[in-house]
C-alpha positions as CSV (number, residue, x, y, z in Angstrom):
1,M,-43.9,-32.8,21.6
2,L,-40.4,-31.6,21.5
3,K,-37.8,-34.3,22.1
4,Q,-34.6,-34.0,23.4
5,T,-31.4,-35.1,21.8
6,Q,-27.7,-35.4,22.4
7,N,-25.6,-35.1,18.9
8,Q,-21.8,-35.0,19.2
9,K,-20.1,-32.1,16.6
10,L,-16.6,-31.6,16.1
11,L,-15.6,-28.3,15.6
12,Q,-12.3,-26.0,15.2
13,K,-12.6,-22.8,17.1
14,L,-9.8,-20.2,17.2
15,S,-8.5,-19.4,20.8
16,P,-8.0,-15.3,21.6
17,Q,-4.4,-16.3,22.0
18,Q,-4.5,-17.6,18.2
19,I,-6.8,-14.8,17.2
20,Q,-4.0,-12.0,18.9
21,Y,-1.7,-14.0,16.8
22,I,-3.4,-13.3,13.4
23,K,-4.1,-10.1,13.7
24,L,-0.6,-9.0,14.8
25,L,0.6,-11.3,11.6
26,E,-1.0,-8.8,9.4
27,L,0.2,-5.2,10.9
28,P,3.7,-3.9,8.9
29,T,6.1,-2.7,11.1
30,V,4.8,0.6,11.5
31,S,1.2,-0.5,12.3
32,L,2.8,-3.3,14.7
33,E,4.6,0.0,16.6
34,T,1.1,1.4,17.3
35,R,0.1,-1.7,18.4
36,I,2.4,-2.3,20.8
37,K,2.4,1.1,22.4
38,E,-1.5,0.6,22.5
39,E,-1.0,-2.8,24.6
40,L,1.8,-0.7,26.5
41,E,-0.9,1.6,28.0
42,E,-3.4,-1.2,28.5
43,N,-1.3,-3.8,30.6
44,P,0.8,-2.1,33.5
45,V,2.7,-5.3,33.6
46,L,4.5,-5.1,30.3
47,I,7.3,-2.6,30.5
48,L,10.2,-1.4,27.3
49,E,13.6,-3.6,27.7
50,E,16.4,-1.0,27.5
51,D,19.3,-3.3,27.3
52,N,19.7,-5.6,23.8
53,L,19.8,-8.9,24.6
54,D,21.8,-11.6,22.2
55,S,19.4,-14.1,20.0
56,N,18.2,-17.2,21.4
57,Y,17.1,-18.6,17.9
58,T,19.3,-17.7,15.3
59,N,22.5,-16.0,14.1
60,E,22.9,-14.6,10.4
61,S,25.2,-17.4,9.4
62,D,22.8,-20.2,10.2
63,Y,20.7,-19.0,7.2
64,N,23.2,-18.7,4.7
65,L,21.3,-19.7,1.7
66,D,24.8,-21.3,0.3
67,D,25.5,-23.0,3.4
68,H,22.2,-24.6,4.5
69,D,19.4,-25.8,3.4
70,V,16.3,-24.0,4.0
71,I,13.8,-26.9,5.0
72,D,16.0,-28.3,7.7
73,N,16.7,-24.5,9.2
74,Q,12.8,-24.4,9.1
75,K,12.6,-27.9,10.8
76,K,15.0,-26.3,13.9
77,L,13.3,-23.4,14.1
78,D,9.6,-24.8,14.4
79,E,11.3,-27.2,16.9
80,E,12.7,-24.3,19.1
81,V,9.3,-22.2,19.1
82,A,7.3,-25.2,19.9
83,N,9.8,-25.8,23.0
84,D,9.7,-22.3,24.2
85,L,6.3,-21.5,24.0
86,Q,3.9,-23.2,26.8
87,N,0.4,-22.9,27.8
88,I,0.2,-19.9,30.3
89,N,-2.2,-22.0,32.7
90,E,0.5,-24.2,33.2
91,I,3.1,-21.7,34.2
92,S,4.0,-22.0,37.9
93,L,4.4,-18.8,39.8
94,E,8.0,-19.1,39.9
95,E,8.4,-19.2,36.3
96,Y,6.3,-16.1,36.2
97,I,8.1,-13.9,38.1
98,Q,11.5,-15.3,36.5
99,Q,12.5,-12.5,34.1
100,P,11.3,-13.9,30.4
101,D,14.9,-13.1,29.1
102,E,15.5,-16.9,27.9
103,N,12.1,-16.4,26.4
104,D,12.4,-12.8,24.6
105,Y,11.0,-12.5,21.3
106,R,13.7,-10.3,19.7
107,N,15.5,-12.7,17.6
108,Y,15.9,-13.9,14.0
109,N,18.7,-11.5,12.8
110,Y,16.8,-8.2,13.9
111,D,18.8,-5.1,12.5
112,D,21.0,-3.8,15.8
113,N,22.8,-1.0,13.4
114,D,21.5,2.3,14.3
115,D,22.5,3.8,10.9
116,E,20.2,0.8,9.3
117,R,17.0,1.4,12.1
118,Y,14.0,3.0,9.6
119,E,12.1,5.7,10.7
120,R,8.8,6.5,8.7
121,P,9.4,10.0,7.8
122,I,6.0,11.7,7.9
123,I,5.6,15.3,6.0
124,Q,2.9,17.5,6.9
125,V,1.8,19.5,4.6
126,N,-1.6,21.9,4.1
127,S,-4.6,20.2,3.3
128,M,-6.4,21.1,-0.1
129,Y,-9.2,22.6,1.9
130,E,-6.7,24.7,4.2
131,D,-4.5,25.8,1.2
132,L,-7.1,26.8,-0.8
133,V,-9.0,29.3,1.7
134,N,-5.5,30.5,2.9
135,Q,-5.1,31.8,-1.2
136,L,-9.1,32.7,-0.9
137,G,-8.2,35.1,2.0
138,M,-5.7,36.9,-0.3
139,L,-8.6,38.1,-2.8
140,E,-10.2,41.1,-2.3
141,L,-13.9,40.1,-1.5
142,T,-16.5,40.6,0.7
143,E,-17.8,38.9,3.7
144,L,-20.8,36.9,1.6
145,E,-18.5,36.6,-1.3
146,Y,-15.8,34.7,1.3
147,I,-18.7,32.5,2.7
148,I,-19.5,31.4,-0.5
149,G,-15.7,30.6,-1.2
150,K,-15.5,28.7,1.5
151,E,-18.4,26.3,0.3
152,I,-17.5,25.7,-2.8
153,I,-13.9,24.7,-2.0
154,G,-15.5,22.3,0.7
155,E,-17.4,20.9,-2.0
156,L,-14.1,20.1,-4.3
157,D,-13.4,16.3,-4.6
158,E,-9.9,15.1,-4.3
159,D,-8.8,15.3,-7.5
160,G,-9.8,19.1,-7.6
161,Y,-13.0,19.2,-9.4
162,L,-16.4,20.7,-8.1
163,R,-18.3,17.4,-9.0
164,K,-20.0,14.7,-6.4
165,E,-20.4,11.0,-7.2
166,K,-23.5,10.1,-9.2
167,L,-26.9,8.2,-7.1
168,N,-27.4,5.4,-9.5
169,D,-23.5,4.7,-9.9
170,S,-20.8,5.7,-7.4
171,K,-17.6,5.0,-9.4
172,E,-19.0,7.6,-12.3
173,K,-18.9,11.7,-11.2
174,E,-21.1,14.6,-12.0
175,P,-20.8,18.1,-11.8
176,I,-22.2,19.8,-8.8
177,S,-24.5,22.8,-9.8
178,I,-24.2,26.2,-9.1
179,E,-28.6,25.8,-8.3
180,S,-27.5,23.3,-5.7
181,I,-24.5,25.6,-3.8
182,T,-26.5,28.6,-4.0
183,D,-29.7,26.8,-1.7
184,Y,-27.3,25.3,0.1
185,I,-26.2,28.8,1.1
186,V,-29.6,30.1,1.2
187,Y,-30.7,27.7,3.8
188,H,-28.1,27.6,5.9
189,Y,-26.7,31.3,6.5
190,K,-30.4,32.8,5.5
191,M,-28.8,35.0,2.9
192,N,-29.8,36.5,-0.3
193,V,-27.6,34.9,-2.7
194,T,-27.9,34.5,-6.8
195,D,-26.6,32.1,-9.0
196,E,-24.9,34.9,-10.8
197,Q,-22.7,35.6,-8.0
198,V,-21.9,31.7,-7.0
199,E,-20.7,31.4,-10.5
200,S,-18.4,34.8,-10.3
201,V,-16.6,33.5,-6.8
202,L,-16.0,30.1,-8.4
203,K,-14.6,31.9,-11.3
204,K,-12.2,33.8,-9.0
205,I,-11.6,30.1,-7.3
206,Q,-10.6,29.1,-10.9
207,T,-8.0,31.8,-10.7
208,L,-6.2,30.1,-7.5
209,D,-3.2,27.7,-7.5
210,P,-2.6,24.9,-8.7
211,P,-3.9,25.7,-11.9
212,G,-7.5,23.9,-13.1
213,I,-8.9,23.9,-9.5
214,G,-12.5,24.2,-9.6
215,A,-13.1,23.0,-12.7
216,R,-16.5,20.9,-13.1
217,T,-15.6,18.9,-15.8
218,L,-11.6,17.6,-17.6
219,K,-12.4,19.8,-20.4
220,E,-12.8,22.8,-18.1
221,C,-10.0,21.7,-15.9
222,L,-7.6,22.0,-19.6
223,L,-9.2,24.9,-20.9
224,I,-8.3,27.0,-17.7
225,Q,-4.5,25.8,-17.9
226,L,-4.4,26.9,-21.0
227,Q,-5.6,30.3,-20.5
228,R,-3.7,30.9,-17.5
229,N,-0.5,29.8,-19.5
230,P,1.6,33.0,-19.2
231,D,2.6,32.1,-23.0
232,Y,-1.2,31.5,-24.2
233,H,-1.5,35.0,-26.2
234,K,1.6,34.3,-28.2
235,N,2.5,30.7,-28.5
236,K,0.8,29.4,-31.4
237,N,0.7,25.9,-30.2
238,I,-1.2,26.5,-27.1
239,Q,-3.7,28.3,-29.0
240,I,-4.4,25.6,-31.4
241,A,-4.5,23.3,-28.0
242,Y,-7.4,25.6,-26.5
243,S,-9.0,25.1,-30.0
244,I,-9.0,21.6,-29.7
245,I,-10.4,21.0,-26.1
246,K,-12.9,23.6,-26.5
247,D,-14.6,22.7,-29.9
248,F,-13.1,19.3,-30.7
249,F,-12.5,17.7,-27.5
250,E,-15.1,14.2,-27.8
251,E,-12.9,14.0,-31.5
252,L,-9.6,14.5,-29.0
253,S,-10.7,11.8,-26.7
254,K,-11.5,9.1,-29.5
255,K,-7.8,10.1,-31.5
256,H,-10.0,11.0,-34.9
257,Y,-7.1,13.2,-35.6
258,E,-7.9,13.4,-38.9
259,K,-11.1,15.3,-38.4
260,I,-9.2,17.9,-36.4
261,L,-6.6,18.2,-39.2
262,Q,-9.7,19.0,-41.9
263,K,-12.0,21.0,-39.4
264,L,-9.1,23.8,-37.8
265,N,-7.1,23.1,-41.6
266,I,-3.8,22.6,-39.7
267,S,-0.9,20.8,-40.5
268,S,0.0,17.4,-38.8
269,E,3.2,19.1,-37.6
270,D,0.9,21.9,-35.7
271,L,-1.4,19.3,-34.4
272,K,1.3,17.5,-33.1
273,L,3.1,20.4,-31.3
274,A,-0.9,20.9,-30.1
275,L,-1.1,17.3,-28.4
276,N,2.2,17.7,-27.2
277,V,1.3,20.9,-24.8
278,I,-2.4,18.9,-24.0
279,K,0.1,15.9,-23.0
280,H,1.6,17.7,-20.4
281,L,-1.3,19.4,-18.9
282,N,-2.3,18.2,-15.0
283,Q,-6.0,16.2,-15.4
284,K,-5.9,16.0,-11.5
285,P,-4.8,19.3,-10.0
286,G,-6.1,18.4,-6.3
287,A,-3.8,15.5,-6.3
288,Q,-0.5,17.2,-5.1
289,F,-2.3,18.1,-1.6
290,D,-2.1,14.7,0.5
291,T,-2.3,15.7,4.4
292,K,0.7,13.0,4.9
293,V,3.3,11.9,2.5
294,L,4.5,8.6,4.0
295,A,7.7,6.9,2.8
296,I,7.6,2.8,2.7
297,T,9.1,1.6,5.8
298,P,10.4,-2.2,4.8
299,D,9.8,-5.1,7.2
300,F,13.0,-6.8,5.8
301,I,16.5,-5.9,4.9
302,L,18.0,-8.2,2.4
303,T,21.7,-7.8,2.0
304,I,24.3,-10.2,-0.4
305,D,27.5,-10.0,0.6
306,D,30.9,-10.8,-2.1
307,Y,30.3,-14.1,-2.1
308,N,27.0,-13.8,-3.4
309,E,25.4,-15.1,0.1
310,I,22.0,-13.8,0.8
311,H,21.3,-12.7,4.0
312,V,17.8,-11.6,5.4
313,K,17.2,-9.3,8.8
314,L,13.7,-8.1,10.1
315,N,13.8,-4.8,10.9
316,K,13.2,-4.2,14.4
317,G,13.3,0.1,14.1
318,N,9.5,0.4,14.8
319,A,8.9,-2.2,17.2
320,P,9.9,-1.9,20.9
321,Q,11.3,-4.8,23.2
322,L,9.2,-6.1,26.3
323,K,9.4,-7.9,29.0
324,L,7.7,-8.3,32.0
325,D,7.7,-5.9,35.1
326,K,9.6,-7.3,38.1
327,N,7.4,-4.9,40.4
328,Y,4.1,-6.7,39.5
329,M,5.8,-10.2,39.6
330,A,6.9,-9.4,43.2
331,M,3.3,-8.3,43.7
332,L,1.8,-11.1,42.4
333,E,3.9,-13.4,44.9
334,K,2.9,-11.5,47.7
335,Y,-0.8,-12.0,46.9
336,Q,-1.1,-15.2,46.6
337,Q,0.7,-16.0,50.0
338,S,-2.5,-13.7,51.7
339,N,-5.3,-15.1,53.0
340,L,-7.4,-12.1,52.7
341,N,-10.4,-11.7,49.8
342,E,-9.1,-8.3,48.8
343,A,-5.8,-9.8,48.9
344,K,-7.3,-12.9,46.3
345,E,-9.0,-10.6,44.2
346,T,-5.8,-8.5,43.5
347,Y,-4.2,-11.4,43.0
348,Q,-6.7,-12.4,40.4
349,F,-6.4,-9.0,38.8
350,V,-2.6,-8.9,38.6
351,K,-2.6,-12.5,37.1
352,N,-5.1,-11.7,34.3
353,K,-2.2,-9.3,33.4
354,V,0.4,-11.0,33.6
355,D,-1.3,-14.1,31.8
356,S,-2.4,-10.9,28.9
357,A,1.2,-9.8,28.7
358,K,2.7,-13.7,28.7
359,F,0.4,-14.2,25.7
360,F,1.1,-10.7,23.8
361,I,5.3,-11.5,24.0
362,D,4.5,-15.0,22.7
363,A,2.4,-13.7,19.3
364,I,5.4,-10.7,19.1
365,R,7.4,-13.7,18.9
366,Q,5.4,-16.0,16.5
367,R,4.9,-13.1,14.6
368,S,8.7,-12.7,14.6
369,A,9.6,-16.4,13.2
370,T,6.5,-16.7,10.7
371,L,7.7,-13.7,8.9
372,Y,11.5,-14.9,8.9
373,K,10.5,-18.0,7.2
374,I,8.6,-16.7,5.0
375,M,11.0,-14.3,3.8
376,M,14.0,-17.1,3.7
377,T,11.4,-19.3,1.7
378,I,11.1,-16.2,-0.9
379,A,14.5,-15.6,-0.8
380,H,15.5,-19.1,-1.2
381,K,13.2,-19.6,-4.3
382,Q,14.0,-16.5,-6.2
383,K,17.5,-16.3,-5.3
384,E,18.6,-15.9,-9.0
385,F,16.5,-13.0,-9.3
386,F,18.1,-11.3,-6.2
387,L,21.9,-12.4,-7.4
388,S,20.6,-10.5,-10.4
389,D,20.3,-7.2,-9.2
390,G,16.4,-7.1,-9.8
391,D,16.3,-8.9,-13.3
392,E,12.5,-9.5,-13.7
393,S,13.1,-12.4,-16.3
394,Q,15.3,-14.2,-14.0
395,L,11.9,-14.4,-11.5
396,K,10.5,-18.1,-11.0
397,P,6.8,-18.9,-11.1
398,M,5.8,-18.8,-6.8
399,I,2.5,-18.7,-5.7
400,L,1.1,-18.5,-1.9
401,E,0.6,-22.3,-1.6
402,D,4.5,-23.3,-2.6
403,V,5.6,-21.4,0.4
404,A,2.7,-22.6,2.3
405,N,3.9,-26.2,1.6
406,E,7.3,-25.7,2.4
407,I,6.9,-24.0,5.6
408,G,4.4,-26.2,6.7
409,M,1.9,-23.3,7.3
410,D,-2.0,-22.5,5.7
411,I,-2.4,-20.5,2.9
412,S,-3.9,-18.2,4.8
413,T,-1.3,-17.1,7.1
414,V,1.0,-17.1,4.3
415,S,-1.4,-14.4,2.6
416,R,-1.7,-12.3,5.8
417,S,2.1,-12.3,6.3
418,V,2.7,-11.2,2.7
419,N,0.2,-8.7,2.8
420,S,1.5,-4.8,3.1
421,K,5.0,-6.1,4.0
422,Y,8.0,-4.9,1.7
423,V,11.7,-5.8,1.6
424,E,14.8,-3.9,0.9
425,T,17.6,-5.1,-1.2
426,P,20.4,-3.3,-2.5
427,F,18.8,-2.6,-6.1
428,G,15.4,-1.3,-4.6
429,I,12.5,-2.1,-2.4
430,Y,9.8,-4.5,-3.6
431,E,6.7,-5.6,-2.2
432,L,6.3,-9.1,-1.2
433,K,3.6,-9.6,-3.3
434,F,5.7,-8.6,-6.0
435,F,7.2,-12.1,-6.0
436,F,4.5,-14.1,-6.5
437,S,3.0,-14.7,-10.0
438,S,1.5,-17.5,-11.9
439,S,3.4,-19.3,-14.5
440,I,2.9,-20.0,-18.3
441,T,4.6,-22.6,-20.6
442,T,6.8,-21.6,-23.3
443,D,7.1,-23.7,-26.7
444,S,10.1,-25.2,-25.2
445,G,8.3,-26.8,-22.2
446,D,9.8,-24.3,-20.1
447,E,7.9,-22.8,-17.0
448,V,8.4,-18.8,-16.6
449,S,6.5,-16.3,-14.5
450,N,3.7,-14.2,-15.8
451,K,6.0,-11.3,-14.7
452,E,8.4,-11.8,-17.8
453,V,5.9,-12.2,-20.1
454,K,4.3,-8.8,-19.2
455,K,7.7,-7.3,-19.3
456,I,8.2,-8.8,-23.1
457,L,4.7,-7.9,-24.2
458,K,5.5,-4.1,-22.8
459,E,8.7,-3.8,-24.6
460,I,7.2,-5.0,-27.9
461,I,4.6,-2.4,-27.4
462,D,6.7,0.2,-26.2
463,N,8.9,-0.2,-29.6
464,E,5.8,-0.6,-32.2
465,N,5.1,2.5,-34.6
466,K,2.8,4.6,-32.7
467,S,0.9,5.8,-36.0
468,K,-0.1,1.8,-36.8
469,P,-0.2,0.4,-33.6
470,Y,-0.5,-3.5,-32.7
471,S,-3.7,-4.7,-31.8
472,D,-4.2,-7.7,-29.7
473,E,-4.5,-10.1,-32.4
474,K,-0.9,-8.9,-33.8
475,L,0.3,-8.9,-30.4
476,E,-0.6,-12.2,-29.6
477,E,1.2,-13.4,-33.4
478,L,4.4,-11.5,-32.2
479,M,4.3,-13.1,-28.8
480,R,4.1,-16.8,-30.5
481,Q,6.5,-16.0,-32.7
482,K,8.6,-15.0,-29.3
483,G,7.7,-18.6,-27.7
484,Y,4.9,-18.1,-25.8
485,D,1.7,-19.5,-26.6
486,I,-1.1,-17.4,-25.1
487,A,-4.2,-15.9,-26.0
488,R,-5.8,-12.7,-27.5
489,R,-7.4,-13.0,-24.3
490,T,-4.5,-12.8,-22.1
491,I,-2.8,-10.5,-24.1
492,A,-5.7,-7.9,-23.5
493,K,-6.0,-8.9,-19.5
494,Y,-2.1,-8.5,-19.3
495,R,-2.5,-4.8,-21.0
496,E,-5.0,-3.7,-18.8
497,Q,-3.5,-4.9,-16.0
498,M,-0.4,-2.4,-17.1
499,N,-2.8,0.3,-17.4
500,I,-2.0,0.2,-21.6
501,P,-5.1,1.2,-23.5
502,V,-6.3,-0.5,-27.0
503,A,-4.3,0.0,-30.2
504,R,-6.8,3.0,-31.4
505,L,-5.9,4.8,-28.0
506,R,-2.2,4.4,-28.2
507,K,-2.2,5.7,-31.9
508,E,0.0,9.1,-32.1
509,L,0.7,10.9,-35.2
């Protein structure tokens, strides 16, 4: 027999407005523009504001890092935002009708200079498939060969290779067999095709540009490029490079240069010149075929004046300015005063749209306030880095928790805010994640950023004798001599993060 019981539970649930705010917070400037356009299409109450209104919150001088305390400014900003954001259910009709000029989200030092508004340039180019099919059409092919060629081109991966992912390991790829392409064409086109015909068309595709396209392996890709070099028959270095790739590819990949010298009976200088030829070959010929080339749009603009004072602006070039449509406000008042059932239904519909519009504008405003506070905190904590024109040795250790504690927000909020966001500085554009790093204690007791440690480690490796590169154990010893007490496994981790191979693979003649 079932018993009925009563339990009390304390649960935390996000409201729809909080969820909307979180989703907007994650978006970079360009994605925000798309999201706002979608909202404008869905909600007729929202319209674009044409006039530029004055900021109600701050002006640039209020956040001068040298003249004001950042924490006090953040508390002031929190109070202003809290006072201005109200529960929609408690807003009267008169407040609905009132235009939201005094509640507008456009603030926090947006950039009003048209010259500094950043548009994201999109350069449209042909895809790899389109470009290669166009080249294929210029060859003298039969109808059957053209069909085979299009099928082969359609099988190429993003790097331009004729290969596919292995079923047992998605990270590795294997060549696509000629037989499988033949079977596909026979089955789908009901045509008599032989493996020899498919192989012949593949060889013709491998004559297209860029050189190396249509290869099944890296070895084949490099050989195609060497064969197509116009100086192949008269340049000794290219011919030696071809022999190395063709007959000693495994020895080359393991850098067993002594074996290559012995078997080819060439001098060290000849080998060095041939390796230089191989070094300049393209390992990914299809990588140039991006369908879109996108430039980074910074979400913040950081400037430094003549007095070494840092100023931060939010880039509003891609953020349309919103307000409520007065016509719908008047309609809302009209139907509220009517006693007809149809009018009440219309009133409720319009009221819901107005609620949604208000929530959206408030969410945009909260997003702006949060992003601005986080960027100001980063600028404050990494002030030495910005004033030193981007000297990485001036970066201070900083983790997400440091910023979260300073602005009184959750770590997850800070994480969402810095994700895919960029700041433009006088010395380059940086992703906000760049400014976060863990700390390492030196022999003197000072805490330094691991970015500084990586920089020093890279300098040591760059200046090593490439004929006898340092092992990780030797790198550990050299770093200790410089005052950085880090373990060998940490050296290996940092080296891998910087895409620096082990000593054996760094060896050169």
